[in-house]
N, C-alpha and C positions, 0 to 999 in steps of 0.2 A: 524299677522298670528295667527289663532286659533290652539289649540292643535289638534282638529279634522282634520283640513286641513293638518297639519304636519304629523299626524299619517297616514292619507290616502295616502299622497305622499310617505311616507316611505314604506308602505305596497305595493303600486303599483310598486315601483322600485324593491323591493324584489321579487315580483311575476313575473315581467317581466324578471329579471335576471335569476330566477329559470327556467322559461319557455325556455329561450334561451339556458341555460346550458343543460337542459333535451333534447332538440332537438340535440344539439351538441354531447353529450355523448351517447344518445339513450339507457340509462339504467334506466328505471323507478324504483324507490325504492319501497320497500314494504310499504303499507299504514298503517297497524296496528301499527307498532312502531311509526310512525309519529302522529297518532291519540292519542296514549298513551302519547307521549311526549307533545303534545299540551294540553291535559287535565292536566297533571302534572304542566306544566308551567303556565297555566291559573289559576289553584288553588293556586300555590305559589304566583303568582302576586296578586291575590285577598287578600290572607292572609297578605303578607308583605306590600303591598301598604296601606292597611287599618291600620295596626299596625303603620307604619311610619307616616301616616297622623294624626292618633289619638295621637301619641306622640308629634306632633308639629314639626317634622323634616322638613316638607315642607307643602305648601298649594297651592291651585290652585285658581286663580282669576275666579269668575263666568263669567266674560266677555270673557274669552278665552277658555271655555270648552262648550260642548254641553248641559250640565246640567244632562245628564243621568249618573247615578252612580251605582256601585255595592258596597254597603256599603258606605264608604267614598271615594272610588277610582273612578275617572271618567272613562267611558268606553274607552276613547282614550288610556289609559295606556295599554289596553289589545291588541292593534295592534302590539306592539313590540314583545311579545312572539310569536304571530302568524306569524309574518314576520320571526322570527328566525326558526320556524319549517318549513316554506316554503323554505327558502333560504339555510340554513346550510346543509341539506342532498344533495341538488344539488351541492353545493360547494365541499362537501365530494366526490361525484362521479367524479366531474371534476378533482380534485386533486389526484385521484387514490385510494381513501379509499375503503376498502372492495374488493381488487383485488385478494383475495384468495392466497396471497403469502405464507401463512402459512398453507394452506390446509383448509378443512372445519372446521368451528367453532373455528378458531384460533389455531388449533393444529399444532405442528411443526413436524409431523410424516412423512413428505414427504421425 
């Protein structure tokens, strides 16, 4: 199995679960924090993957990756932070996160 196929399957499962949860909970989350989180995670992935690969901590066989890279990091590595940004807010909603128990903006003035 190639890394691209594994990453695509992981991203598809995360997206499907997020869609099911969103339909169940019916509380769409705000998009701006998700976009900012995605940008931060993708930047951190780019930096730290490149550092770890350059340091020789791990390597990828060219036979198992697509060949597209951002620096030294294969593009397949970037599917995991995207999946986290897609799935984790949906799970947070499902598990009752952000239910305003402490009032607006986390204050305990109620």
